N, C-alpha and C positions, 0 to 999 in steps of 0.2 A: 665558775661564772661564765667563761667564754663559751662553754658547751651549750649554754642556754640561749646564746645569740642565734636567732633564726631569721635570716633575711637573704633574698636572692642577691643582695648587694654586699654580702660579707662571705669570704671563704670560710667554710665551716671547720671548726676544730672537732675532729671525729673521735679521737681517743687520746688518753694519756696512760702509758704503760710503764711499769717499773720492773726491773729484774736485777739479779746480782751483778750484771755487767753495766748497769746504768738505767737511764730513763729514755723513753721515746715518746714523741708527739706525732700522732697520725693526723695529717691535714688533708683537706679536700684538694684534689688536683684540678686546677683551673686552666683551661686553654686560653691563653691571652698573652699580651705583652704589656709591660709597664707603661703607664702614662708618661713617665720620664722618657722612655725610649720613643714614644710617639711624638712628644714635643721636640726631642732632640733631632729626630730624623725627618721631621716635616719642616719644609722651608719657611712656611708662613704661620702666623698665629691661627688658632682654630676659629671657625666662624662663630658668631655669638650664639647661634642655636646649639652648636656642638659643645661649646664651653658651658652653656647652661645645662646641657644634658649630663655632662661630667659632674657638674656641681650637684645636680639633683640626685644622681645615683649615689654619690658620696654622702650626701646628707641623709639619704634613706638608710645607708649602711651605718652611719654614725648614730642615727636615731635608734636603731636596733641595739647597738652597744650601750648607749645611754640608758635604754629602758631596763637593763639589768645592772645599772650602776657602774658601768665601766667607761672611763675616759681614755681615748686612744693616746693622746699626747704627742704622736709623731706622724700625723697626717701629712703626706707629701706626695708628689707625683710617683716616686718609686714604690709607694705602698698602695697604688691603685692599678689593678689589672684591667685592661680594655680588651673586650672579647670581639669576635668577628662581627657580631650584630650591633656593635657600638655600646652595648651595656657594660657596666663596670662593676668590679668587685673590690672591696676593701680587704687588705691583707696586713699582716705584721702588727700584732698587738704586744710586741715584745717589751715595750717600755710603758705599757698602759698601767693605769692605777685605778683604784676605786675613787669615785667622786669625793672630792674634799681633801685628798692627799696632795702633798706638794712635791717640789723637786725641780731641778734644772734640766731634766732629760728632754730631748727633742732635737730637731734639726734647725739651726739658727735662722735660715732664710724664711722659715714659716712659724717661728715661735711667737706666741702671744706675749704681751708685756708682763703678765703675771708669772710666766715661766722664767723670765729673765731674773726675777727677784725671788723665786722660790716660793711664791704664794700657792695656795691650794688650787689644784686643777679642777675645772668644772666643764660641763658640756660646752659652755661659751668658749673655752680654750680651743676645743676642736673646731668650732665654727669659725674662729679667727683664722686658723690654718687653712681651712677649706676655702675661705674667701681669698686668702693669699694665692692659693693654687689657681682659683678661678681667674684672678688677674693675670697670672702667668699664661693661662690657656688663651685668654682673649687678646692679650697684648704681645705675647712672645717673650716677655721679660718678667722677672720677679718684681714684686712691689717695691722692694728695697734692695740695693745692689752694693751695699758696703762690703769692703774686702777684708775687714778685720772684725773680730767679735765685738770690740769696743764700738765700732761704727754701727754695726748691725743692731746692737743693743740700743744705742741712741735713736736710731731710726724707728725701730719697732715701739719704743716706749715714748717717743716725743714727736716724731714727724707725722704729718697727716698722710692718709693714703693718697696715691697718685690718681685722683679723680679725673684729671685732664686727659688721661689715656683711656678712659672708660666711656663707652657710649652713654649719652646723657640719661636715657631712660633706665639704665642699670646702676647708676651711681647710688641710689638709695640703698640697694642691696649691699654694696661695698661699704658705704658709710656705717651701716648698722653692724655688718659682719666684722669690721676692723676697728670698732670703737676701742679706745685705749682702756677704758674702764669696763671690766666684764659685765657690770650691772647695766651698762648702756647697750650691750649687744643682745642679739636674739639668743636666748638660752635653749629654746625648744627647736630641735632640728626639723621636726614636722611642721612647725609654724614657719620656719625659714622656707621649707619647700612650698608651702601654701602661698607665701608672698612671692616667691620666685615664679611660680606658675601663673599668678595673676599678672605680674609685670611682663613675663615672656609672652603670654597670650595677647595682651594688649599691644605689645610692640611688634611681635613677629608672626602673629596669627595663631589660630587654634591648632595647627599642625606643626608648630615649631619643634616639638620634641621628636616627632617622626623624622623630620628633615635633619635635625641635629644628630640623631643616632645613625641615620644613613650616611651622613658626611663623616662622622667619626669612624664608623665601620669601614668605609671606603679607604680612609687613611690607614687604619690599623691593618687592613688586609694586605697592605704593601710591605708590612714589617714582619719579620720572622717571629713566630711564637716562641716565647721563652717560658720555661717552667722553673720557678724559684726553688732552690734547694738550700735550706738553711734551718737552723733551729728556731722555733717560734719563740723561745725564751730570750731572743735578742733581736738585733736589727736584722731584718730579712733583706739581703742584698740581691738586686737583680742586675744582670749584665749592663754595664754602662752607667751604673748609678752607685753612689757611695753614701752610706747612711752615717751621718755624723751625730754623735751623742755629746751634748754639752754636759760633761761630767766625767767622772772616773769610773770605768767599768772593767777594770782588770789591771793586773800588774804592769806598771810602766806606761799605761795609757795616758796621753796628754789630753787635757780638757779644761773647760772653763771653771769647774769647781765640783766638789763632791756632792752628788744628789742626796736628798733626804730620803728618797725612796727609789729603789731600783726597778720598781714595777712588780706587781703581784705574781707575775710568772717567773720572776727571777729565782724564786725558791726552788724551781725545778733543777737548777744547777748553774745558773749564771745569767748574764744579761748581754752578752756580745755574740752575735751570730757569725757563722762562718759560711761564706758563699762557695759553691762549687763542690764541696765535699759532702758526703752523706752523714758525717758525724763530726762533732767538735768536742774536745776535752775542755770542760768548763768547771772550774772549782772542784776537780777530782771526779766528776761524774761525766758519763758519756751520754750526750743527747743526740738522737738521730731523728731525722725527718724523712719519711718515706712518701713518695708520690707515685701512684700507679698511673703510668702513661705509656702510650704506644711507642715502641722503639722506631728506629729509622727504617725498618723493613716494611713489609706489606701491612696495611691497616690504617686506622685513624678515620676521621670524618672531617669534611670541609663544608662550610656553610656559606650562605649568601642570601640576599633579599633584593627584590626589585619592587618599585612602586610607580605605577603609571596613572596619570590624571590629566586634566585639561586646565589651562589657564584662562580659556575662553569657553567654558561649558555652555554658556547661553547661546553661542552660535550653533553648537551641536544640537541642543534641545530646542532651538528656536524660541528661547526665552531671554529676551534682551536684557532683562533686569536681574538675571540669575548671578549671584556672586560666585567667585572662583572657589570659595571655601566649601561650596555645596557640590563640587564636581564629582561625577562618577569616578570610580577608581578600580584598579586591579592591584592587589597587594599579594605578593608571593614570597614565601619563605622557603629556601632551598636547603637540602642537605644531601651530600654525595658521599657514598661509602663503598669500598674503602678509598681513602684519599690517596693512598699509594698502592699501586697494583701492577702486576705483570700481565703480559699477554696470556689469555686463557682464563683470566679471573672475571667473575661476574661482578659488574658494577651496577649499583642502584642509585638512581637520582629521584629523590622524593620532593614534591612540591606541595606545600600547604597553601591552597588557593583561597583568597577572599576577594570577591568582587561585589561592588555596590552599584546598583542601577537605580538612579533617581527616576521615579515614575509618578504619574498622576499629580504633578506639582505645578502650581501656577505662581508666578512672581509678579507682585504688583509693581507699579512704577516706583514705589519707594523701596523696593527690594524685599518686601515682606513675602515670606513663603506661605502659600495656602495649600494644604494637603487635601486633595480631592478624593482620596480613598484608594484602597488597594486594587479594586476591580473596576474603577471608573475610568473611562477613556473618552473624555470630552474633547471637543475641538482644540481646547487650549493646550493639550499635551500632544507630543509627537513621538513617533517611533525613531529609534536610532540603534546603531550597532557599531562595534569597533573591536579590534583585536591586535595582538602582539605577534610579530613574525609572519613568515610566508606560509602558505598552504604546503603540505608535504609534496604534493604533485609539482609545485613550483621548485621544490628542492631536489626533484628527481628521485623521490622515495615513494614506493607504492604502499608501504605498510601504514598503519594508523598512527604511529608515533616515531619520534626520532630523538637522538641525542647528538647535538653538534659539538665538536671539539675545536676550540680555537687555540692554536699553539702560542705560547709565551716565550720570547717575542715572536711575531710582531704585536700580538695582542698584549694589552697592558692589564695588570692585575686589578687596578682600580677604575677601569673604564669598561662600559658595556659595549660589546661589538655591534656596530651599526650597519655592517654589511655582511654578506655571506662569503666574500672573497677570502680564500685561504682556509675556510672551515672544512673540516672532515665531518660530513653528515652521515650518520649510520642509523639503520633501522633498529627499532627497539620494541620490546614487549611492553605492554602497559596495563595498568590496573587502576580503577577509580574506586575509592572507598570514602566513608564518612561524609556522604553528601547531605547537605541541609540547605533549606531555603526559608527565609523569614522576611516578613514585611514590617517595617517600623513606621508608625505615624509620626514619631519624633523627627526622623530624617526624611520621611516621605520617600523611602527607598527600599528596594529589595536587596537583601544580603544573601549571596550564594557562597557556600563554603564546601570544599571537598579536598581530599588528599589524592594526588595524582602521582603514581609511581611508575617510572620507566626503567627498564633494565636491559642490559646486553652483556655479552661476553667480549672482552677486549680482543680485537684481532691482532695479528702479528705486526712486526715492525714495518713490513712492506706497505701496509695501509695506515698504520698509526705509529710513527717512530717514537722512541723513548723521548720523554720531555714532560714539561708542565703544560697543562691545558685548562682553559676555562671551559666549563661544560654547561649546557643549557638545553632544555627541551623545546625552545622557541628560537628560531633563527631567521633574520637577525633579531637582536633584542631591542626592538624598536616598534612603535605603533605604526603599523603598515597600512591599515585600512580603517576608514571611518565612513559610515553610511548614515544618511538621514532618510526620512520617508519620501523626500523629493529627489533622492539620488545621491551619488557619492560626493564627498567633500574632502578636501585635502587635510591630512593631519595637521599641517602647518596652520591652516585657517582657523582651527579650533584650539590651537595652542597645545597640541599633544606633547606631553613631557614624560620622560621615564628616567629614573635614577636608581642607583644601588650598585651592588656588586654580585658577581657570580661565584659559585663554588669552584674550587680548583682541584684537579686530579693530576697526580704525577705518575706517568707511565714509566715503570722501571725497566731497565735493560735486563735481558736474560743473563 
């Protein structure tokens, strides 16, 4: 069943093998850290946009599982991996069952009322748990905080959800997601996503998800990546998190009661996972989980992304009625490899560039956009230009491209360097590929895309001492120049904004 689940929001089950020595499950290796760790190590609650992005990713993963008839039953922050780009993947189907089966398995803080009474599990069971986690993301606290199983059961089965802690516009999502009766909840995860997107767009604007993923990625980037090592047949434990199963899953295990179903993966050999080791002895069988992942030496890849736009685009385009949502933008996805390298190693920094230039557009006094055509240049439209970083000549480099290295500290992993102070700027070779340009009448804008690759050989420690560095082909990472047809205008005057994170390279000592 689980091998049929195909979604970018679910860690794939690659294979199941049996041998005279036992059984093995081969899982996809996912670079990320658990949402549990993100919430524990971040001082404040997530922004509404980031919390909604987590919920959307989880719902899409659950929808893929539900589509093949599988209910997760143990959705919680420890079972969500957050990647560097803010996207999330759902893991650990160890206590999952086919739709309609019952049992008490789960984690008490997130268990739906029907799980407490052993009633059949349905997709609505998972959506209840996802809503509980959403509340924790956006408020910093679980919806119910009882300290005993008896109290938690009473709260989940009888107490109303804590709507007073939720932004008013998001309360309908919580009310439907945490309805006590499964029949009153949203059953279809895709329908939940559709309602979420409508409310999020109306409340936080059309780019809410981009901002949410950037914020989540920036937080996640400050937290060490962890790779879970556990048997999929049981609770998959990540550092700093404990998976609690309300039921008896092994000799001497204390719990709330015996489950009617251990989960359909339990037949592989057991239902209790072991963290830290590569194998666990369960029910007489040996279950191993292998993850292919770079070791602590040279290798690996680091990612980042930046997004630049204007909060006052009408000032730049001389269109006073232009809304901020129509702003020109530059969107760059970075990848740097190897992420750990020694002097003498070639390092490549790849930028996937997407720039949107609004052109030939006129905005009426009511804010309505009129697209005047790709090649039309009437008096109502104006030329403009803008860019990120300084020219290479201003950085003291004669070549056509550079890589700037910002040492951590004083640079911070989740902040974009706004100055060149302290940066080691090195000349690099460059290559541009995959160029494309297209005009859309829907946005009245030209979209330019290309892949920009810069590379260099790391110099010795005299020039680049061992340590961790943020790397960028643009320094500083700031909108430095804005031009209109009537002359320069300050980036501040047009509300130039840039956000995101840079990839990081660790220069190893010889």
